[in-house]
C-alpha positions in Angstrom: 4.2 10.7 11.6 7.4 12.0 10.1 8.0 14.7 12.7 11.5 13.4 13.6 12.4 13.0 10.0 11.5 16.7 9.2 13.4 17.9 12.3 16.5 16.0 11.3 16.5 16.5 7.6 15.6 19.8 5.9 15.0 18.1 2.6 12.2 16.0 4.3 10.7 19.2 5.8 10.6 20.6 2.3 8.6 17.6 1.1 6.0 18.3 3.8 6.0 22.0 2.9 5.3 21.1 -0.7 2.5 18.8 0.5 0.9 21.7 2.3 1.0 23.7 -0.9 -0.4 20.9 -3.1 -3.3 20.1 -0.8 -4.0 23.6 0.3 -4.1 22.8 4.0 -1.7 22.4 6.9 -1.1 18.8 6.2 2.3 18.6 7.8 0.9 19.8 11.1 -1.7 17.0 11.0 1.0 14.4 10.3 3.3 15.7 13.1 0.8 16.6 15.8 -2.5 14.8 15.0 -5.1 14.4 16.3 -4.7 10.7 15.7 -8.4 10.2 14.9 -8.1 12.6 12.0 -4.9 11.0 10.8 -6.5 7.6 10.9 -9.2 8.7 8.5 -8.4 7.1 5.1 -8.7 10.6 3.4 -5.6 11.5 5.4 -3.9 8.2 6.1 -3.2 7.4 2.4 -1.6 10.8 1.6 0.4 10.7 4.9 1.9 7.3 3.9 2.7 8.7 0.5 4.3 11.8 1.8 6.5 10.2 4.4 7.6 7.6 1.8 8.7 10.2 -0.7 10.4 12.2 2.0 12.5 9.2 3.0 13.5 8.6 -0.6 14.5 12.2 -0.9 16.7 12.0 2.2 18.4 8.8 0.9 19.0 10.4 -2.5 20.5 13.5 -0.9 22.9 11.5 1.3 23.8 8.4 -0.7 23.2 9.5 -4.2 20.5 8.5 -6.7 18.7 5.4 -5.5 18.3 3.0 -8.3 17.3 -0.4 -7.0 16.7 -3.5 -9.1 13.0 -2.8 -8.7 10.4 -1.6 -6.3 6.9 -2.5 -5.1 4.4 -0.9 -2.8 1.7 -2.5 -0.8 -1.7 -1.1 -1.9 -1.4 2.8 -1.8 2.4 2.2 -1.4 2.5 1.3 -5.1 2.0 5.1 -5.9 4.9 5.9 -3.6 7.0 3.3 -5.5 6.1 4.9 -8.8 6.9 8.4 -7.5 10.2 7.2 -6.2 11.0 5.6 -9.6 10.3 9.0 -11.3 7.2 7.8 -13.1 5.2 10.8 -11.9 5.9 14.0 -10.0 5.5 14.2 -6.3 2.7 16.8 -6.7 0.8 14.7 -9.3 1.2 11.6 -7.2 -0.1 13.4 -4.0 -3.2 14.6 -5.9 -3.8 11.1 -7.1 -3.5 9.6 -3.7 -5.9 12.1 -2.2 -8.4 11.4 -5.0 -7.9 7.6 -4.4 -8.6 8.0 -0.7 -11.7 10.2 -1.4 -13.1 7.8 -3.9 -12.6 4.8 -1.6 -14.2 6.7 1.3 -17.2 7.6 -0.7 -17.6 4.1 -2.2 -17.3 2.6 1.4 -20.1 5.0 2.5 -22.3 4.0 -0.4 -21.7 0.2 0.0 -20.4 -0.4 3.6 -18.3 -3.5 4.2 -15.4 -4.8 6.2 -12.2 -6.7 6.2 -10.7 -9.5 8.2 -7.3 -11.2 8.7 -7.0 -15.0 8.5 -3.9 -16.5 10.0 -3.1 -20.1 9.0 -4.9 -21.0 5.8 -3.3 -21.2 2.4 -4.3 -18.8 -0.3 -6.4 -21.5 -2.0 -8.1 -22.3 1.3 -9.0 -18.7 1.9 -10.3 -18.3 -1.7 -12.5 -21.4 -1.2 -13.9 -19.9 2.0 -14.8 -16.7 0.2 -16.4 -18.5 -2.7 -18.7 -20.5 -0.3 -19.5 -17.5 1.8 -20.4 -15.4 -1.2 -22.6 -18.1 -2.6 -24.4 -18.6 0.7 -24.9 -15.0 1.5 -25.5 -13.7 -2.0 -23.0 -10.9 -1.4 -19.4 -10.6 -2.3 -16.4 -11.4 -0.1 -12.9 -12.0 -1.7 -9.3 -12.3 -0.9 -8.0 -8.7 -0.6 -4.3 -9.2 0.4 -2.1 -12.3 0.1 0.4 -10.8 2.5 2.6 -13.9 3.1 2.2 -17.6 3.4 -0.3 -18.2 6.2 -1.6 -14.6 6.3 -4.5 -13.6 4.1 -6.9 -10.6 4.4 -10.4 -10.9 3.1 -12.8 -8.1 2.2 -16.4 -7.5 1.2 -20.0 -7.2 2.3 -20.6 -7.5 6.1 -22.9 -10.5 5.8 -20.6 -12.4 3.5 -17.6 -11.5 5.7 -19.3 -12.8 8.8 -20.2 -16.0 7.1 -16.6 -16.4 5.9 -15.4 -15.9 9.5 -17.8 -18.6 10.7 -16.5 -21.0 8.0 -13.0 -20.2 9.0 -13.7 -21.2 12.6 -15.5 -24.3 11.5 -12.5 -25.4 9.4 -9.9 -24.8 12.1 -8.3 -21.7 10.9 -5.8 -20.7 13.5 -7.1 -17.2 13.9 -9.8 -15.1 12.2 -9.9 -11.4 13.2 -12.2 -8.7 11.9 -10.3 -5.6 11.3 -11.3 -2.1 12.5 -12.1 -0.7 9.1 -15.3 0.2 7.3 -13.9 0.3 3.8 -13.9 -3.0 1.9 -10.7 -2.3 0.0 -9.6 -4.5 -2.9 -13.1 -5.9 -3.4 -15.9 -5.6 -5.9 -17.5 -3.0 -3.6 -14.8 -0.6 -4.7 -16.0 -0.6 -8.3 -17.3 2.9 -8.2 -14.1 4.1 -6.6 -12.0 2.4 -9.3 -14.1 4.0 -12.1 -13.6 7.5 -10.5 -9.9 6.8 -10.0 -9.4 5.9 -13.6 -10.7 9.3 -14.6 -8.0 10.9 -12.4 -5.4 8.6 -13.8 -6.3 9.6 -17.3 -5.6 13.2 -16.5 -2.2 12.5 -14.9 1.0 12.5 -16.9 3.3 9.5 -16.4 6.8 8.9 -17.7 8.9 5.7 -17.9 10.1 4.7 -14.4 13.8 4.6 -13.8 13.5 1.0 -12.6 10.7 -1.6 -12.7 7.8 -1.2 -10.3 5.9 -4.4 -9.6 2.1 -4.2 -9.9 0.0 -5.4 -7.0 -2.7 -6.6 -9.3 -0.6 -8.4 -12.0 2.7 -9.0 -10.2 4.3 -7.9 -13.5 6.9 -5.2 -13.9 5.5 -1.8 -14.9 8.1 -0.3 -17.3 6.0 1.9 -19.6 3.5 4.7 -18.9 0.8 2.8 -20.9 1.2 -0.1 -18.4 0.8 2.1 -15.3 -2.7 3.5 -15.7 -4.5 0.2 -16.2 -2.5 -1.4 -13.4 -3.4 1.3 -10.9 -7.0 1.5 -12.2 -7.5 -2.2 -11.5 -5.8 -2.2 -8.2 -8.8 -1.0 -6.1 -10.9 -4.1 -7.0 -8.0 -6.6 -7.3 -6.1 -8.4 -4.6 -2.7 -7.2 -3.4 -0.6 -10.2 -4.4 2.2 -9.2 -2.1 3.8 -12.6 -1.7 4.2 -12.8 -5.5 5.4 -9.2 -5.7 8.3 -10.0 -3.4 9.1 -13.2 -5.3 9.1 -11.3 -8.5 11.7 -8.9 -7.1 13.7 -11.8 -5.8 13.6 -13.3 -9.3 14.9 -10.0 -10.7 17.9 -10.5 -8.3 16.9 -8.4 -5.3 18.6 -9.6 -2.1 18.2 -6.6 0.3 14.8 -4.9 0.7 14.4 -1.4 2.1 11.0 -0.7 3.7 10.1 2.9 3.2 7.5 4.1 5.6 6.5 4.7 9.2 6.5 1.0 10.4 8.1 -2.3 9.8 5.2 -4.5 8.8 6.5 -5.4 5.3 9.9 -6.3 6.8 8.1 -8.8 9.0 6.2 -10.2 6.1 9.5 -10.6 4.1 10.8 -13.0 6.7 7.9 -15.3 6.1 8.0 -15.1 2.4 11.8 -15.7 1.9 14.1 -16.1 4.8 17.1 -15.7 2.6 16.2 -12.1 1.8 17.4 -9.2 4.0 14.9 -6.6 5.1 15.8 -3.2 6.6 13.0 -0.9 7.9 13.8 2.8 7.4 10.9 3.9 9.6 12.5 6.7 11.6 15.1 9.4 11.4 17.4 7.3 13.7 17.0 4.2 11.4 17.7 6.3 8.3 20.8 8.0 9.9 22.2 4.6 10.9 21.6 3.2 7.4 23.3 6.2 5.8 26.3 5.8 8.2 26.9 2.3 6.8 27.7 3.8 3.4 25.2 1.6 1.6 
């Protein structure tokens, strides 16, 4: 992840070098060379996503000037990338926060194991109803974790409750219900201990006013002041990612073109299902970034 970017752009390589210094380990080598199993561990996945996101922003700023969009949003851990890009915190402080977030989530998942599943087809209200019934019948929590786009919802929670929700989804004719290969029930009540621990880290982190609004996953409101950032991030671990509404909030601010900053193009795909009138560009490789820069945008 990010190897081609670091080879092509020295400023991106410098971001990875700084990450090594902040984390006190050869993190760049892990990102570039693997092993994949280690990179797939949440303790490393979350920082890797953060680092490549900031590296891409630095490349854009060095070639097309300061990037000041109408607003920004990040899906789950991506919200911290968006805040760093907007200048609300330093790269180093953000990286330390992301690593602590990942560590806290890992530990909470070990203490209270759970799972997640994707539901394709139901409306948000239908998915919420499934979760309410499954929670009541099992006596354990399962909730909507991600409202990704119309017709795609991710649920999260206790294994027994999750299994019951999947049974109910099948009984009610949900197009597809797939258990995800994760052991951490993100964005659910089982992350309460992680959220409490993360709030302690947030309290010790300096924030400044972002250069442009960053839309909160938890509230879908614009984060414009430092005092709004800490509670929004602190509540994010146990709150759903309201991605559909985050995109719509950006559209209401006047956004027409969305740049996806990261190693894939998942959010660009979701954008098409949220608002077909919006344009999405995935800057997920050195080649894609070079091509974008060449357009002069």
